C-alpha positions in Angstrom: -0.1 0.0 0.0 1.4 3.5 -0.7 1.6 5.4 2.5 3.9 8.1 1.7 3.3 11.1 -0.7 6.5 9.7 -2.6 4.9 6.2 -2.9 1.8 7.3 -3.9 3.1 9.9 -6.5 5.5 6.7 -7.8 2.2 4.5 -8.2 0.5 7.2 -10.1 3.5 7.6 -12.3 3.9 4.0 -13.1 0.3 3.8 -14.4 1.0 7.1 -16.5 3.8 5.2 -17.9 1.9 2.2 -18.7 -0.5 4.0 -20.7 1.9 5.8 -22.4 3.9 2.5 -23.4 0.4 0.9 -24.2 -0.4 3.6 -26.9 3.1 3.6 -28.4 2.9 -0.2 -28.6 -0.6 0.0 -30.4 0.3 2.7 -32.7 4.0 1.4 -33.2 5.0 3.3 -36.7 2.1 5.6 -36.8 3.2 8.0 -33.6 6.8 8.7 -32.2 7.9 8.5 -28.7 7.7 12.2 -28.4 3.9 12.5 -29.6 2.7 10.9 -26.2 4.0 12.3 -22.9 3.3 12.0 -19.2 2.9 14.8 -16.9 5.2 15.6 -14.1 3.8 14.8 -10.8 2.0 17.5 -9.3 1.7 19.2 -12.5 -2.2 20.2 -13.2 -3.6 19.2 -16.2 -3.9 16.1 -18.3 -1.8 13.0 -17.0 -1.0 11.6 -20.6 -0.5 14.4 -22.9 -0.9 13.7 -27.0 0.6 15.7 -29.5 -1.8 17.0 -32.2 -0.4 14.6 -34.4 -1.2 11.7 -31.9 -4.5 13.3 -31.4 -5.4 13.1 -34.9 -3.7 9.2 -35.3 -5.4 7.7 -32.1 -8.1 10.1 -31.0 -8.3 13.4 -29.3 -8.2 12.3 -25.7 -7.8 13.9 -22.6 -6.3 11.3 -20.3 -6.6 11.3 -16.3 -5.1 8.4 -14.6 -5.6 7.1 -11.3 -3.9 4.3 -9.7 -5.8 3.9 -6.1 -7.2 1.4 -3.8 -10.4 3.4 -3.3 -11.4 5.5 -6.3 -14.1 8.5 -6.2 -15.4 7.8 -9.5 -17.5 11.0 -9.7 -14.7 13.2 -8.4 -12.2 11.7 -10.7 -14.4 12.2 -13.6 -15.0 16.0 -12.5 -11.1 16.3 -12.7 -10.8 14.5 -15.8 -13.4 16.7 -17.6 -12.0 20.1 -16.1 -8.7 19.3 -17.6 -10.4 18.7 -21.2 -10.1 21.3 -23.8 -12.7 21.8 -26.5 -13.1 18.8 -29.0 -11.3 16.2 -26.7 -12.6 13.0 -25.2 -12.2 12.8 -21.5 -11.2 9.5 -20.5 -10.7 8.5 -17.0 -8.0 5.3 -16.8 -7.8 3.9 -13.4 -6.7 0.6 -11.6 -5.7 -0.9 -8.3 -3.1 -3.1 -6.9 -3.4 -6.5 -8.9 -6.0 -5.4 -11.1 -6.5 -4.7 -14.8 -6.6 -1.2 -16.1 -9.8 0.1 -16.9 -10.8 3.3 -18.9 -14.2 5.1 -18.6 -15.7 7.8 -21.3 -19.2 9.3 -21.4 -21.7 6.9 -23.3 -21.8 9.5 -26.3 -18.2 9.7 -26.6 -18.0 6.0 -26.6 -20.9 5.5 -29.3 -18.4 8.0 -31.3 -15.6 6.0 -30.8 -17.4 2.6 -31.9 -18.9 4.4 -34.8 -15.1 5.2 -35.8 -14.0 1.4 -35.3 -17.1 0.3 -37.2 -16.6 2.7 -40.1 -12.7 2.2 -40.3 -11.2 0.0 -43.0 -7.8 0.2 -41.1 -8.7 -1.5 -38.0 -8.9 -5.5 -38.3 -9.6 -7.9 -35.5 -5.9 -8.5 -35.1 -5.5 -5.1 -33.8 -7.8 -5.6 -31.0 
């Protein structure tokens, strides 16, 4: 359990780095390492920052990452939405110790993502 400020920050930083790594792996050859950055702990704003190129290639995401044992979902969603710029999709990505990583988006944005997926000729079952 993360009991100190330093250990809590390290836990959050680990999730941010994992999200960055997963995005770079998923979009290998389409985005460069410099297109996806993580915020410095304590910095206000989005936790994973996508360059304009990455936003066009992946999706215009505004990522809030939470690596905590007890998540206040409504508070986390409010923070995520407050850090979202116009035309971005707020996405809350969260996990706790020994769990999978989950992502939450508003239903309208989820439906837009599904529509884009179903209309894309570039995405195949192998990419999932």
